[in-house]
C-alpha positions as CSV (number, residue, x, y, z in Angstrom):
1,M,8.7,24.1,-4.4
2,T,6.2,23.0,-7.0
3,D,3.1,25.1,-7.7
4,S,0.8,22.5,-6.2
5,V,2.9,22.3,-3.0
6,R,3.0,26.1,-2.8
7,R,-0.8,26.2,-3.0
8,R,-1.2,23.7,-0.3
9,V,1.3,25.5,1.9
10,L,-0.4,28.9,1.4
11,A,-3.8,27.4,2.1
12,S,-2.7,25.8,5.3
13,L,-1.0,29.1,6.4
14,A,-4.2,31.1,5.6
15,L,-6.4,28.6,7.5
16,A,-4.1,28.6,10.6
17,A,-3.8,32.4,10.6
18,A,-7.6,32.7,10.6
19,L,-8.1,30.7,13.8
20,P,-10.0,32.6,16.5
21,L,-8.0,33.9,19.5
22,G,-8.9,33.8,23.1
23,A,-9.4,36.9,25.3
24,Q,-6.3,36.0,27.4
25,A,-4.0,36.4,24.4
26,Q,-5.3,40.0,24.0
27,T,-3.4,41.1,27.1
28,W,-0.2,39.4,26.0
29,P,2.6,40.3,25.5
30,A,3.5,42.9,28.2
31,K,7.2,42.5,28.0
32,P,10.0,41.3,25.5
33,I,9.8,37.8,24.2
34,R,12.9,35.6,24.0
35,I,13.5,33.0,21.2
36,I,16.2,30.4,22.1
37,V,17.8,29.0,19.0
38,A,19.3,25.6,19.7
39,Y,22.1,26.2,17.2
40,P,25.1,28.6,16.7
41,A,24.7,32.1,15.6
42,G,25.1,32.7,11.9
43,G,23.6,29.5,10.6
44,V,20.4,29.1,8.6
45,S,18.4,28.3,11.7
46,D,19.7,31.5,13.4
47,V,18.9,33.6,10.4
48,V,15.4,32.2,10.0
49,A,14.7,32.6,13.7
50,R,15.8,36.3,13.7
51,A,13.7,37.0,10.6
52,L,10.6,35.5,12.3
53,G,11.5,37.3,15.4
54,D,11.4,40.6,13.6
55,K,8.0,39.9,12.1
56,L,6.6,38.8,15.5
57,S,8.0,42.0,17.0
58,E,6.2,44.1,14.4
59,R,2.9,42.2,14.9
60,L,2.9,41.9,18.6
61,G,4.3,45.3,19.4
62,T,7.1,44.1,21.7
63,P,10.8,43.4,21.3
64,V,11.8,39.9,20.4
65,V,15.3,38.9,21.4
66,V,17.1,35.9,19.9
67,E,19.5,33.9,22.1
68,N,21.7,31.1,20.9
69,K,22.1,28.0,23.1
70,A,23.9,25.5,20.9
71,G,25.3,22.0,21.7
72,A,24.4,18.3,22.1
73,G,22.4,18.2,18.9
74,G,19.9,20.8,20.1
75,T,19.4,19.3,23.6
76,I,21.0,22.2,25.4
77,G,18.7,24.8,23.8
78,M,15.6,22.7,24.2
79,D,16.4,22.0,27.8
80,A,16.5,25.8,28.4
81,V,13.0,26.0,26.8
82,A,11.7,23.2,28.9
83,K,12.9,24.8,32.1
84,A,11.6,28.3,31.2
85,A,8.6,29.8,32.9
86,P,5.4,28.8,30.9
87,D,4.2,32.4,30.5
88,G,4.6,32.8,26.7
89,Y,7.8,34.9,27.0
90,T,10.3,32.1,26.1
91,L,10.1,30.2,22.8
92,G,12.5,27.8,21.2
93,F,13.5,27.4,17.6
94,S,14.9,24.0,16.7
95,A,14.8,21.0,14.5
96,I,12.5,18.3,15.8
97,S,15.4,15.9,16.4
98,P,15.8,16.8,20.1
99,L,12.2,15.5,20.5
100,V,12.1,12.6,18.1
101,L,15.6,11.3,18.0
102,N,17.7,12.3,21.0
103,P,15.3,10.7,23.6
104,H,15.8,7.3,22.0
105,L,19.5,7.5,22.2
106,G,20.0,8.6,25.7
107,T,18.2,10.4,28.6
108,P,17.9,14.1,27.8
109,P,17.3,16.4,30.8
110,Y,13.7,17.0,29.7
111,D,10.7,14.8,29.0
112,A,10.1,15.3,25.2
113,T,6.4,14.6,25.4
114,R,5.6,16.5,28.6
115,D,8.0,19.4,29.1
116,I,7.9,21.0,25.6
117,V,4.9,21.8,23.3
118,P,5.0,22.6,19.6
119,V,3.8,26.0,18.6
120,A,4.1,25.9,14.8
121,S,6.0,24.1,12.1
122,V,8.2,26.6,10.3
123,M,10.2,24.8,7.5
124,Y,11.8,21.7,6.3
125,S,15.2,21.2,4.8
126,P,15.2,18.4,2.1
127,V,17.8,15.7,2.4
128,L,19.7,14.8,-0.7
129,L,21.2,11.4,-1.5
130,L,24.2,12.1,-3.7
131,G,26.6,9.9,-5.6
132,T,30.2,10.8,-5.8
133,Q,32.8,10.3,-8.5
134,A,33.4,6.9,-6.9
135,A,29.9,5.8,-7.8
136,K,29.2,4.6,-11.3
137,E,25.4,4.6,-10.8
138,R,23.4,7.6,-11.8
139,D,20.1,6.7,-10.3
140,F,18.9,5.2,-7.0
141,R,17.6,1.9,-8.3
142,S,20.9,1.2,-9.9
143,L,22.6,1.9,-6.7
144,L,20.4,-0.5,-4.8
145,A,21.1,-3.2,-7.5
146,T,24.8,-2.7,-6.9
147,A,24.4,-2.9,-3.2
148,K,22.4,-6.2,-3.5
149,A,25.0,-7.7,-5.8
150,Q,27.9,-6.6,-3.7
151,P,26.8,-6.6,0.0
152,G,28.7,-4.0,2.1
153,Q,30.7,-2.7,-0.8
154,V,28.7,0.5,-1.2
155,R,29.9,3.1,1.3
156,W,27.4,5.7,2.6
157,A,28.6,8.8,4.5
158,T,26.5,10.7,6.9
159,S,27.1,13.6,9.3
160,G,27.3,11.3,12.2
161,L,26.2,8.2,14.1
162,A,22.5,8.3,14.8
163,S,22.1,11.4,12.6
164,L,19.1,11.8,10.3
165,G,21.1,10.4,7.4
166,H,22.0,7.4,9.4
167,I,18.3,6.8,10.3
168,M,17.5,7.1,6.6
169,L,20.1,4.6,5.7
170,E,18.8,2.1,8.2
171,H,15.3,2.5,6.8
172,I,16.6,2.0,3.3
173,M,18.5,-1.2,4.2
174,Q,15.5,-2.6,6.0
175,G,13.1,-1.6,3.3
176,S,15.1,-2.9,0.4
177,G,17.0,-5.8,1.9
178,V,20.5,-4.5,1.1
179,Q,23.7,-4.1,3.1
180,I,25.5,-0.8,2.8
181,T,28.5,0.3,4.9
182,H,27.9,3.3,7.1
183,V,30.6,5.9,7.2
184,P,29.8,8.4,10.0
185,Y,31.5,11.8,10.1
186,K,31.5,14.4,12.9
187,G,29.7,17.1,11.0
188,G,29.2,17.9,7.4
189,G,32.4,19.9,6.4
190,Q,34.9,17.1,6.2
191,Q,32.1,14.8,4.8
192,L,31.7,17.1,1.8
193,N,35.4,17.5,1.2
194,D,35.9,13.7,1.2
195,A,32.9,13.3,-1.1
196,L,34.5,15.6,-3.7
197,S,37.6,13.4,-3.6
198,G,35.6,10.2,-4.0
199,Q,36.4,8.6,-0.6
200,F,33.0,6.9,-0.7
201,E,30.1,6.3,-3.1
202,V,27.1,8.0,-1.5
203,L,26.4,10.7,1.0
204,S,23.3,12.1,2.5
205,T,23.2,15.8,3.3
206,N,20.8,18.7,3.6
207,A,20.2,20.7,0.5
208,G,21.9,24.0,0.5
209,P,23.8,26.5,-1.8
210,A,27.2,24.8,-1.3
211,V,25.9,21.4,-2.2
212,M,23.8,22.6,-5.1
213,Q,26.9,24.3,-6.5
214,Q,28.8,21.0,-6.6
215,I,25.8,19.3,-8.3
216,K,25.8,22.0,-11.0
217,A,29.5,21.5,-11.4
218,G,29.0,17.8,-12.0
219,K,31.1,16.8,-9.0
220,L,28.1,15.2,-7.2
221,H,25.1,13.7,-8.8
222,P,21.7,13.4,-7.1
223,L,20.1,10.0,-6.7
224,A,17.1,10.7,-4.6
225,V,15.7,13.3,-2.2
226,G,14.0,13.1,1.2
227,A,11.1,15.5,0.9
228,P,7.3,15.5,0.6
229,A,7.6,16.5,-3.1
230,R,10.3,16.8,-5.8
231,L,12.4,20.0,-5.6
232,T,11.9,22.6,-8.3
233,T,15.7,22.9,-8.5
234,L,16.0,19.2,-9.1
235,P,12.7,18.2,-10.9
236,N,14.0,14.9,-12.3
237,V,15.2,13.6,-9.0
238,P,12.5,11.3,-7.3
239,T,11.7,11.3,-3.6
240,L,12.3,8.2,-1.6
241,G,8.6,8.0,-1.2
242,E,8.2,7.7,-5.0
243,L,10.9,5.0,-4.9
244,G,8.8,2.8,-2.6
245,L,10.6,3.7,0.7
246,P,8.2,6.0,2.5
247,A,9.8,5.3,5.9
248,A,13.1,6.6,4.6
249,N,11.6,9.7,3.1
250,L,12.8,12.0,5.9
251,N,13.9,15.6,6.0
252,S,15.0,18.1,8.6
253,V,11.9,19.7,10.1
254,F,12.2,22.9,12.1
255,G,9.6,24.6,14.3
256,M,8.9,26.9,17.1
257,F,8.3,25.4,20.6
258,A,7.3,26.6,24.1
259,P,7.5,25.2,27.6
260,A,4.5,23.1,28.6
261,G,1.9,25.0,30.5
262,V,1.8,28.2,28.4
263,P,-1.9,29.4,28.2
264,A,-3.7,28.0,25.2
265,A,-4.8,31.4,24.0
266,V,-1.2,32.6,23.9
267,L,-0.1,29.5,22.0
268,E,-3.0,30.1,19.5
269,R,-1.9,33.7,19.0
270,L,1.7,32.7,18.5
271,N,0.7,30.0,16.0
272,A,-1.4,32.5,14.1
273,E,1.3,35.1,13.9
274,I,4.0,32.6,12.9
275,N,1.7,31.4,10.1
276,R,1.1,35.0,9.0
277,A,4.9,35.6,8.9
278,L,5.5,32.4,6.9
279,A,3.0,33.6,4.3
280,L,4.9,36.8,3.6
281,P,6.8,36.8,0.3
282,D,10.1,38.1,1.9
283,I,10.1,35.3,4.4
284,Q,9.3,32.7,1.8
285,A,12.1,34.1,-0.4
286,R,14.6,34.0,2.4
287,L,13.8,30.3,3.2
288,E,13.9,29.2,-0.4
289,A,17.2,31.0,-1.0
290,S,18.7,28.5,1.5
291,D,16.8,25.6,-0.1
292,N,14.4,25.3,2.8
293,V,10.6,25.1,2.3
294,P,8.1,26.9,4.5
295,T,5.5,24.8,6.2
296,G,3.2,26.3,8.8
297,G,-0.1,24.8,9.9
298,S,-1.7,24.1,13.2
299,A,0.1,23.2,16.4
300,E,-1.9,19.9,16.6
301,A,-0.8,18.8,13.1
302,F,2.8,19.6,14.1
303,R,2.3,17.6,17.3
304,R,1.0,14.6,15.4
305,Q,3.9,14.7,12.9
306,I,6.4,14.8,15.8
307,A,4.7,11.9,17.5
308,A,4.7,9.8,14.4
309,E,8.4,10.4,13.6
310,S,9.4,9.7,17.2
311,Q,7.6,6.3,17.1
312,S,9.3,5.5,13.7
313,N,12.7,6.4,15.0
314,A,12.2,4.3,18.2
315,R,11.5,1.3,16.1
316,I,14.4,1.7,13.7
317,I,16.9,2.5,16.5
318,R,15.9,-0.7,18.3
319,A,15.9,-2.8,15.2
320,A,19.3,-1.6,14.1
321,N,20.7,-1.5,17.6
322,I,22.0,2.1,17.1
323,R,24.0,3.3,20.1
324,L,26.0,6.4,20.7
325,N,28.6,4.7,22.9
């Protein structure tokens, strides 16, 4: 995270943490709080949720219990949040994809705009576009030039059909007028293994220690990054926004959510406490160690971000005729 980005993050965290709280929040909580994590135990999301839960427990003076409900791209966990009592004792930690992507690919068991409300943005995970040993190009513009000269010859691997990487690819093809062959995998493990053996030219994947290790070893080379700003660990790699493709400049955003109907004063208190936690050096260090960037800010700003990304996803899914079946 650059110094300028760090200053903006800390300023937004301080502002959000200073918001006044209603009287109703002063009598809450009176019993343990449950955080439903929409992903398996042991992953980065689980670790972050538990760290935040510990901080919330300290600040609120009540136990915070983390429960994992994984499956269906986060839909199972978020459905449990949507169906929970709106009393402030059940929260959900998830990427925003169950709200901005899944509803446009099927019919989830909840209404993404009515049944779930954002509490606070927590972090984003940058998405790296990486060239493999099969790619001669060492920068993104050269890759696009090859794709224009040889339509369909460049192969781009993602973690799956209708994944964030797939959405990015469709935005890039529409924004630059090129044809690239999509190679969808079922998850990231085999995708990375095949990348290292040069089974395709490009892959999109979240930044993380395993990927960064392969970059340092010279087995993968970064072409671009989906992030609001360049990464301090890869300062010479431009964002897709810098490259003139702002619609494709996507990253995995994670946040805390609640069932609709939770009293506003309780939501304000939760937002303030989450922002306070995100401003703590140990939480920031934990996030940055896994190549995630703390965000924070108001619930309203998070709601607007979710709405904008949902609208953008709806357009590209229709235009590209993306279907899961």
